C-alpha angles and dihedrals in degrees: 000000000000093000087083088065095050114117137161124254089252090055091047094054090048092051090046091055092047091047092056090059095042094250098116121101123231090255091052091051090050090051091049094049091049090049092049091056090060103032117058093184093060089044090057090046090052092049094048091044091053091047092050092047090052091050092051092048090053092047093049090051089051092047091051090058093060120065117201109198130163118237118243090254092053090048091054092048090050092050091050092051092049091049090053090056092055 
């Protein structure tokens, strides 16, 4: 019965990535969880991948709070420099 859940490490990492973005099916998640019970390397990958995703989400929220806009004077200077290159 459990042979239906057997996947390779490459498949496990792919499903892990899909799962992080909500694209993995229930069957794929079952396969991944079964694989993680038997493969400690993939379990570590999943843990690290989840942590990195959480950090990037936090950073993106922080970046959205800050707006980095050029002043009108800076925009004009940039336009002049680009025109000189042409």
